[in-house]
VOZA-17693 format. One record per residue (C-alpha): residue number from 0; x, y, z. Coordinates in steps of 0.05 Angstrom, whole numbers, always signed. Layout:
<sites>
<site><k>NUM</k><u>X</u><v>Y</v><w>Z</w></site>
...
</sites>
This chain:
<sites>
<site><k>0</k><u>-893</u><v>-763</v><w>-115</w></site>
<site><k>1</k><u>-972</u><v>-790</v><w>-122</w></site>
<site><k>2</k><u>-975</u><v>-856</v><w>-72</w></site>
<site><k>3</k><u>-1029</u><v>-883</v><w>-116</w></site>
<site><k>4</k><u>-988</u><v>-879</v><w>-182</w></site>
<site><k>5</k><u>-926</u><v>-914</v><w>-159</w></site>
<site><k>6</k><u>-964</u><v>-967</v><w>-127</w></site>
<site><k>7</k><u>-997</u><v>-980</v><w>-194</w></site>
<site><k>8</k><u>-936</u><v>-973</v><w>-225</w></site>
<site><k>9</k><u>-911</u><v>-1020</v><w>-177</w></site>
<site><k>10</k><u>-957</u><v>-1083</v><w>-180</w></site>
<site><k>11</k><u>-951</u><v>-1077</v><w>-244</w></site>
<site><k>12</k><u>-891</u><v>-1110</v><w>-239</w></site>
<site><k>13</k><u>-838</u><v>-1061</v><w>-231</w></site>
<site><k>14</k><u>-782</u><v>-1084</v><w>-197</w></site>
<site><k>15</k><u>-765</u><v>-1049</v><w>-139</w></site>
<site><k>16</k><u>-697</u><v>-1086</v><w>-125</w></site>
<site><k>17</k><u>-666</u><v>-1066</v><w>-179</w></site>
<site><k>18</k><u>-689</u><v>-980</v><w>-177</w></site>
<site><k>19</k><u>-724</u><v>-947</v><w>-140</w></site>
<site><k>20</k><u>-768</u><v>-891</v><w>-168</w></site>
<site><k>21</k><u>-758</u><v>-812</v><w>-169</w></site>
<site><k>22</k><u>-824</u><v>-791</v><w>-207</w></site>
<site><k>23</k><u>-891</u><v>-818</v><w>-228</w></site>
<site><k>24</k><u>-944</u><v>-782</v><w>-265</w></site>
<site><k>25</k><u>-1007</u><v>-797</v><w>-309</w></site>
<site><k>26</k><u>-981</u><v>-774</v><w>-376</w></site>
<site><k>27</k><u>-1017</u><v>-785</v><w>-447</w></site>
<site><k>28</k><u>-1072</u><v>-738</v><w>-469</w></site>
<site><k>29</k><u>-1090</u><v>-733</v><w>-396</w></site>
<site><k>30</k><u>-1031</u><v>-694</v><w>-381</w></site>
<site><k>31</k><u>-1041</u><v>-643</v><w>-441</w></site>
<site><k>32</k><u>-1114</u><v>-629</v><w>-423</w></site>
<site><k>33</k><u>-1141</u><v>-662</v><w>-475</w></site>
<site><k>34</k><u>-1160</u><v>-738</v><w>-450</w></site>
<site><k>35</k><u>-1235</u><v>-766</v><w>-483</w></site>
<site><k>36</k><u>-1265</u><v>-806</v><w>-430</w></site>
<site><k>37</k><u>-1292</u><v>-874</v><w>-459</w></site>
<site><k>38</k><u>-1235</u><v>-864</v><w>-513</w></site>
<site><k>39</k><u>-1170</u><v>-858</v><w>-483</w></site>
<site><k>40</k><u>-1129</u><v>-917</v><w>-437</w></site>
<site><k>41</k><u>-1086</u><v>-894</v><w>-375</w></site>
<site><k>42</k><u>-1011</u><v>-870</v><w>-391</w></site>
<site><k>43</k><u>-962</u><v>-882</v><w>-330</w></site>
<site><k>44</k><u>-899</u><v>-858</v><w>-337</w></site>
<site><k>45</k><u>-837</u><v>-860</v><w>-287</w></site>
<site><k>46</k><u>-757</u><v>-845</v><w>-278</w></site>
<site><k>47</k><u>-711</u><v>-881</v><w>-229</w></site>
<site><k>48</k><u>-654</u><v>-887</v><w>-206</w></site>
<site><k>49</k><u>-616</u><v>-951</v><w>-221</w></site>
<site><k>50</k><u>-578</u><v>-998</v><w>-162</w></site>
<site><k>51</k><u>-512</u><v>-994</v><w>-166</w></site>
<site><k>52</k><u>-499</u><v>-1058</v><w>-199</w></site>
<site><k>53</k><u>-548</u><v>-1042</v><w>-260</w></site>
<site><k>54</k><u>-503</u><v>-983</v><w>-271</w></site>
<site><k>55</k><u>-437</u><v>-1011</v><w>-255</w></site>
<site><k>56</k><u>-438</u><v>-1078</v><w>-255</w></site>
<site><k>57</k><u>-449</u><v>-1132</v><w>-325</w></site>
<site><k>58</k><u>-523</u><v>-1114</v><w>-334</w></site>
<site><k>59</k><u>-567</u><v>-1060</v><w>-346</w></site>
<site><k>60</k><u>-634</u><v>-1025</v><w>-337</w></site>
<site><k>61</k><u>-664</u><v>-967</v><w>-376</w></site>
<site><k>62</k><u>-728</u><v>-982</v><w>-392</w></site>
<site><k>63</k><u>-794</u><v>-1005</v><w>-361</w></site>
<site><k>64</k><u>-847</u><v>-1022</v><w>-409</w></site>
<site><k>65</k><u>-907</u><v>-1061</v><w>-383</w></site>
<site><k>66</k><u>-985</u><v>-1053</v><w>-406</w></site>
<site><k>67</k><u>-1052</u><v>-1092</v><w>-381</w></site>
<site><k>68</k><u>-1066</u><v>-1085</v><w>-461</w></site>
<site><k>69</k><u>-1035</u><v>-1160</v><w>-488</w></site>
<site><k>70</k><u>-1007</u><v>-1144</v><w>-566</w></site>
<site><k>71</k><u>-1058</u><v>-1194</v><w>-600</w></site>
<site><k>72</k><u>-1108</u><v>-1143</v><w>-595</w></site>
<site><k>73</k><u>-1109</u><v>-1056</v><w>-591</w></site>
<site><k>74</k><u>-1123</u><v>-1013</v><w>-517</w></site>
<site><k>75</k><u>-1190</u><v>-991</v><w>-500</w></site>
<site><k>76</k><u>-1214</u><v>-947</v><w>-449</w></site>
<site><k>77</k><u>-1198</u><v>-993</v><w>-394</w></site>
<site><k>78</k><u>-1128</u><v>-1005</v><w>-405</w></site>
<site><k>79</k><u>-1068</u><v>-976</v><w>-361</w></site>
<site><k>80</k><u>-997</u><v>-968</v><w>-405</w></site>
<site><k>81</k><u>-932</u><v>-967</v><w>-357</w></site>
<site><k>82</k><u>-870</u><v>-939</v><w>-383</w></site>
<site><k>83</k><u>-814</u><v>-920</v><w>-329</w></site>
<site><k>84</k><u>-747</u><v>-896</v><w>-352</w></site>
<site><k>85</k><u>-679</u><v>-898</v><w>-318</w></site>
<site><k>86</k><u>-661</u><v>-827</v><w>-299</w></site>
<site><k>87</k><u>-599</u><v>-838</v><w>-344</w></site>
<site><k>88</k><u>-640</u><v>-861</v><w>-411</w></site>
<site><k>89</k><u>-686</u><v>-798</v><w>-399</w></site>
<site><k>90</k><u>-637</u><v>-751</v><w>-387</w></site>
<site><k>91</k><u>-614</u><v>-769</v><w>-451</w></site>
<site><k>92</k><u>-669</u><v>-767</v><w>-484</w></site>
<site><k>93</k><u>-697</u><v>-698</v><w>-458</w></site>
<site><k>94</k><u>-622</u><v>-669</v><w>-485</w></site>
<site><k>95</k><u>-627</u><v>-688</v><w>-544</w></site>
<site><k>96</k><u>-706</u><v>-658</v><w>-555</w></site>
<site><k>97</k><u>-750</u><v>-711</v><w>-549</w></site>
<site><k>98</k><u>-815</u><v>-683</v><w>-532</w></site>
<site><k>99</k><u>-844</u><v>-746</v><w>-501</w></site>
<site><k>100</k><u>-796</u><v>-752</v><w>-439</w></site>
<site><k>101</k><u>-777</u><v>-674</v><w>-446</w></site>
<site><k>102</k><u>-847</u><v>-657</v><w>-427</w></site>
<site><k>103</k><u>-841</u><v>-687</v><w>-351</w></site>
<site><k>104</k><u>-794</u><v>-624</v><w>-346</w></site>
<site><k>105</k><u>-857</u><v>-587</v><w>-337</w></site>
<site><k>106</k><u>-894</u><v>-628</v><w>-291</w></site>
<site><k>107</k><u>-880</u><v>-614</v><w>-209</w></site>
<site><k>108</k><u>-852</u><v>-651</v><w>-159</w></site>
<site><k>109</k><u>-885</u><v>-666</v><w>-95</w></site>
<site><k>110</k><u>-868</u><v>-646</v><w>-30</w></site>
<site><k>111</k><u>-824</u><v>-700</v><w>-8</w></site>
<site><k>112</k><u>-794</u><v>-718</v><w>-87</w></site>
<site><k>113</k><u>-728</u><v>-687</v><w>-71</w></site>
<site><k>114</k><u>-696</u><v>-716</v><w>-127</w></site>
<site><k>115</k><u>-748</u><v>-694</v><w>-180</w></site>
<site><k>116</k><u>-745</u><v>-631</v><w>-146</w></site>
<site><k>117</k><u>-665</u><v>-623</v><w>-159</w></site>
<site><k>118</k><u>-669</u><v>-638</v><w>-230</w></site>
<site><k>119</k><u>-728</u><v>-591</v><w>-229</w></site>
<site><k>120</k><u>-678</u><v>-538</v><w>-208</w></site>
<site><k>121</k><u>-619</u><v>-556</v><w>-261</w></site>
<site><k>122</k><u>-694</u><v>-544</v><w>-314</w></site>
<site><k>123</k><u>-639</u><v>-499</v><w>-363</w></site>
<site><k>124</k><u>-597</u><v>-555</v><w>-374</w></site>
<site><k>125</k><u>-641</u><v>-583</v><w>-416</w></site>
<site><k>126</k><u>-663</u><v>-535</v><w>-459</w></site>
<site><k>127</k><u>-643</u><v>-511</v><w>-521</w></site>
<site><k>128</k><u>-648</u><v>-481</v><w>-589</w></site>
<site><k>129</k><u>-634</u><v>-546</v><w>-625</w></site>
<site><k>130</k><u>-701</u><v>-586</v><w>-602</w></site>
<site><k>131</k><u>-754</u><v>-549</v><w>-648</w></site>
<site><k>132</k><u>-711</u><v>-599</v><w>-691</w></site>
<site><k>133</k><u>-742</u><v>-655</v><w>-661</w></site>
<site><k>134</k><u>-820</u><v>-619</v><w>-650</w></site>
<site><k>135</k><u>-822</u><v>-608</v><w>-724</w></site>
<site><k>136</k><u>-802</u><v>-680</v><w>-731</w></site>
<site><k>137</k><u>-849</u><v>-701</v><w>-683</w></site>
<site><k>138</k><u>-913</u><v>-659</v><w>-719</w></site>
<site><k>139</k><u>-892</u><v>-688</v><w>-788</w></site>
<site><k>140</k><u>-896</u><v>-752</v><w>-768</w></site>
<site><k>141</k><u>-965</u><v>-745</v><w>-735</w></site>
<site><k>142</k><u>-991</u><v>-713</v><w>-804</w></site>
<site><k>143</k><u>-963</u><v>-761</v><w>-852</w></site>
<site><k>144</k><u>-1001</u><v>-819</v><w>-801</w></site>
<site><k>145</k><u>-1069</u><v>-766</v><w>-810</w></site>
<site><k>146</k><u>-1054</u><v>-766</v><w>-890</w></site>
<site><k>147</k><u>-1047</u><v>-841</v><w>-903</w></site>
<site><k>148</k><u>-979</u><v>-838</v><w>-914</w></site>
<site><k>149</k><u>-949</u><v>-872</v><w>-848</w></site>
<site><k>150</k><u>-970</u><v>-926</v><w>-806</w></site>
<site><k>151</k><u>-1038</u><v>-922</v><w>-766</w></site>
<site><k>152</k><u>-1024</u><v>-934</v><w>-701</w></site>
<site><k>153</k><u>-1011</u><v>-995</v><w>-657</w></site>
<site><k>154</k><u>-1060</u><v>-1064</v><w>-684</w></site>
<site><k>155</k><u>-1097</u><v>-1012</v><w>-729</w></site>
<site><k>156</k><u>-1125</u><v>-975</v><w>-662</w></site>
<site><k>157</k><u>-1144</u><v>-915</v><w>-707</w></site>
<site><k>158</k><u>-1184</u><v>-929</v><w>-768</w></site>
<site><k>159</k><u>-1254</u><v>-920</v><w>-724</w></site>
<site><k>160</k><u>-1226</u><v>-846</v><w>-729</w></site>
<site><k>161</k><u>-1227</u><v>-846</v><w>-802</w></site>
<site><k>162</k><u>-1291</u><v>-882</v><w>-810</w></site>
<site><k>163</k><u>-1321</u><v>-840</v><w>-774</w></site>
<site><k>164</k><u>-1290</u><v>-771</v><w>-794</w></site>
<site><k>165</k><u>-1247</u><v>-790</v><w>-856</w></site>
<site><k>166</k><u>-1177</u><v>-781</v><w>-830</w></site>
<site><k>167</k><u>-1138</u><v>-795</v><w>-771</w></site>
<site><k>168</k><u>-1174</u><v>-738</v><w>-726</w></site>
<site><k>169</k><u>-1119</u><v>-763</v><w>-662</w></site>
<site><k>170</k><u>-1061</u><v>-755</v><w>-696</w></site>
<site><k>171</k><u>-1086</u><v>-680</v><w>-724</w></site>
<site><k>172</k><u>-1087</u><v>-665</v><w>-650</w></site>
<site><k>173</k><u>-1015</u><v>-687</v><w>-646</w></site>
<site><k>174</k><u>-992</u><v>-642</v><w>-699</w></site>
<site><k>175</k><u>-1022</u><v>-581</v><w>-670</w></site>
<site><k>176</k><u>-1004</u><v>-597</v><w>-605</w></site>
<site><k>177</k><u>-930</u><v>-612</v><w>-611</w></site>
<site><k>178</k><u>-926</u><v>-549</v><w>-654</w></site>
<site><k>179</k><u>-961</u><v>-505</v><w>-594</w></site>
<site><k>180</k><u>-921</u><v>-534</v><w>-557</w></site>
<site><k>181</k><u>-851</u><v>-523</v><w>-600</w></site>
<site><k>182</k><u>-865</u><v>-451</v><w>-601</w></site>
<site><k>183</k><u>-883</u><v>-440</v><w>-530</w></site>
<site><k>184</k><u>-824</u><v>-476</v><w>-505</w></site>
<site><k>185</k><u>-775</u><v>-430</v><w>-556</w></site>
<site><k>186</k><u>-812</u><v>-367</v><w>-535</w></site>
<site><k>187</k><u>-812</u><v>-368</v><w>-465</w></site>
<site><k>188</k><u>-768</u><v>-439</v><w>-443</w></site>
<site><k>189</k><u>-829</u><v>-467</v><w>-419</w></site>
<site><k>190</k><u>-900</u><v>-501</v><w>-439</w></site>
<site><k>191</k><u>-953</u><v>-508</v><w>-389</w></site>
<site><k>192</k><u>-988</u><v>-567</v><w>-371</w></site>
<site><k>193</k><u>-1039</u><v>-587</v><w>-385</w></site>
<site><k>194</k><u>-1053</u><v>-541</v><w>-447</w></site>
<site><k>195</k><u>-1081</u><v>-469</v><w>-436</w></site>
<site><k>196</k><u>-1154</u><v>-474</v><w>-433</w></site>
<site><k>197</k><u>-1171</u><v>-448</v><w>-498</w></site>
<site><k>198</k><u>-1118</u><v>-489</v><w>-527</w></site>
<site><k>199</k><u>-1151</u><v>-549</v><w>-500</w></site>
<site><k>200</k><u>-1219</u><v>-531</v><w>-525</w></site>
<site><k>201</k><u>-1201</u><v>-524</v><w>-601</w></site>
<site><k>202</k><u>-1156</u><v>-584</v><w>-598</w></site>
<site><k>203</k><u>-1214</u><v>-625</v><w>-578</w></site>
<site><k>204</k><u>-1254</u><v>-597</v><w>-629</w></site>
<site><k>205</k><u>-1209</u><v>-625</v><w>-677</w></site>
<site><k>206</k><u>-1197</u><v>-688</v><w>-641</w></site>
<site><k>207</k><u>-1280</u><v>-698</v><w>-642</w></site>
<site><k>208</k><u>-1276</u><v>-674</v><w>-719</w></site>
<site><k>209</k><u>-1305</u><v>-606</v><w>-719</w></site>
<site><k>210</k><u>-1245</u><v>-591</v><w>-761</w></site>
<site><k>211</k><u>-1235</u><v>-610</v><w>-844</w></site>
<site><k>212</k><u>-1183</u><v>-650</v><w>-860</w></site>
<site><k>213</k><u>-1163</u><v>-589</v><w>-909</w></site>
<site><k>214</k><u>-1164</u><v>-532</v><w>-852</w></site>
<site><k>215</k><u>-1113</u><v>-577</v><w>-802</w></site>
<site><k>216</k><u>-1066</u><v>-580</v><w>-859</w></site>
<site><k>217</k><u>-1068</u><v>-504</v><w>-868</w></site>
<site><k>218</k><u>-1068</u><v>-495</v><w>-794</w></site>
<site><k>219</k><u>-1014</u><v>-540</v><w>-779</w></site>
<site><k>220</k><u>-957</u><v>-504</v><w>-844</w></site>
<site><k>221</k><u>-972</u><v>-436</v><w>-810</w></site>
<site><k>222</k><u>-939</u><v>-474</v><w>-741</w></site>
<site><k>223</k><u>-886</u><v>-489</v><w>-767</w></site>
<site><k>224</k><u>-869</u><v>-436</v><w>-801</w></site>
<site><k>225</k><u>-888</u><v>-399</v><w>-734</w></site>
<site><k>226</k><u>-834</u><v>-452</v><w>-698</w></site>
<site><k>227</k><u>-786</u><v>-431</v><w>-750</w></site>
<site><k>228</k><u>-789</u><v>-358</v><w>-740</w></site>
<site><k>229</k><u>-791</u><v>-371</v><w>-651</w></site>
<site><k>230</k><u>-733</u><v>-418</v><w>-664</w></site>
<site><k>231</k><u>-697</u><v>-361</v><w>-690</w></site>
<site><k>232</k><u>-709</u><v>-305</v><w>-640</w></site>
<site><k>233</k><u>-708</u><v>-351</v><w>-570</w></site>
<site><k>234</k><u>-667</u><v>-346</v><w>-532</w></site>
<site><k>235</k><u>-642</u><v>-410</v><w>-508</w></site>
<site><k>236</k><u>-570</u><v>-439</v><w>-527</w></site>
<site><k>237</k><u>-561</u><v>-472</v><w>-587</w></site>
<site><k>238</k><u>-536</u><v>-533</v><w>-556</w></site>
<site><k>239</k><u>-551</u><v>-568</v><w>-495</w></site>
<site><k>240</k><u>-483</u><v>-570</v><w>-450</w></site>
<site><k>241</k><u>-470</u><v>-651</v><w>-449</w></site>
<site><k>242</k><u>-413</u><v>-640</v><w>-400</w></site>
<site><k>243</k><u>-461</u><v>-595</v><w>-342</w></site>
<site><k>244</k><u>-519</u><v>-657</v><w>-358</w></site>
<site><k>245</k><u>-470</u><v>-716</v><w>-345</w></site>
<site><k>246</k><u>-449</u><v>-677</v><w>-287</w></site>
<site><k>247</k><u>-515</u><v>-668</v><w>-250</w></site>
<site><k>248</k><u>-541</u><v>-731</v><w>-272</w></site>
<site><k>249</k><u>-476</u><v>-762</v><w>-234</w></site>
<site><k>250</k><u>-492</u><v>-717</v><w>-182</w></site>
<site><k>251</k><u>-564</u><v>-743</v><w>-162</w></site>
<site><k>252</k><u>-542</u><v>-820</v><w>-179</w></site>
<site><k>253</k><u>-492</u><v>-808</v><w>-124</w></site>
<site><k>254</k><u>-543</u><v>-771</v><w>-74</w></site>
<site><k>255</k><u>-597</u><v>-831</v><w>-88</w></site>
<site><k>256</k><u>-540</u><v>-883</v><w>-62</w></site>
<site><k>257</k><u>-523</u><v>-844</v><w>-6</w></site>
<site><k>258</k><u>-585</u><v>-832</v><w>+17</w></site>
<site><k>259</k><u>-610</u><v>-908</v><w>+12</w></site>
<site><k>260</k><u>-543</u><v>-923</v><w>+44</w></site>
<site><k>261</k><u>-557</u><v>-886</v><w>+103</w></site>
<site><k>262</k><u>-620</u><v>-901</v><w>+115</w></site>
<site><k>263</k><u>-605</u><v>-979</v><w>+111</w></site>
<site><k>264</k><u>-562</u><v>-965</v><w>+177</w></site>
<site><k>265</k><u>-504</u><v>-951</v><w>+127</w></site>
<site><k>266</k><u>-490</u><v>-1023</v><w>+120</w></site>
<site><k>267</k><u>-488</u><v>-1013</v><w>+33</w></site>
<site><k>268</k><u>-553</u><v>-1022</v><w>-23</w></site>
<site><k>269</k><u>-551</u><v>-1098</v><w>-36</w></site>
<site><k>270</k><u>-551</u><v>-1121</v><w>-103</w></site>
<site><k>271</k><u>-596</u><v>-1161</v><w>-138</w></site>
</sites>
């Protein structure tokens, strides 16, 4: 893991007494290679394994979310959002095909990230044709946002794009990105991150308002059709084998706990 990112997560309040981070990265537009400097904030993601007391005890700790931006204002380019999932919660969402968490399966582990390396070694357990419905659903939600049929983002942050370009160009970019990623997943069982250079170029063109709203809609309709066809011919299994995922996640938790027990001199893991 990148020590700078880990330290940033901890500095923003991540409770190290409750869990161990096993993966941390910069996500969002930067991960896909479509970040616009001066406009996009920094999105930081993490995956953690809870201490036994937060699995076997009364309380749960499955999600850590914080931001430098208060609820009273929208994010600026200087803000940082942190989103961390427990490995169990991440695995549940990934097994359902949630694109936001599934993409982490295609982010590399560092040389010392033994637990995330293990997750990547079992990537195929999390992939299925049924995930295409999630990609289409997320893309459709962004399309409705672009067309003004759905919410316009946290604190109305997209209004300036509508004033400048006549429609929400960031939502438009996400529509096309999601569909292209879904197609690649169905065809290749893989999602390239950041996106290929030529794709990043035209996605940024969309983001910067070079495409008309009508052109975006036409392209989206074509990509929806391509994703449906790619799903029909995909070699991925129809659904995720949840029992296999469960067994793997349980093994990982036990491994993390045992390693921490050994590192503490065999005295067990402290319970907050």
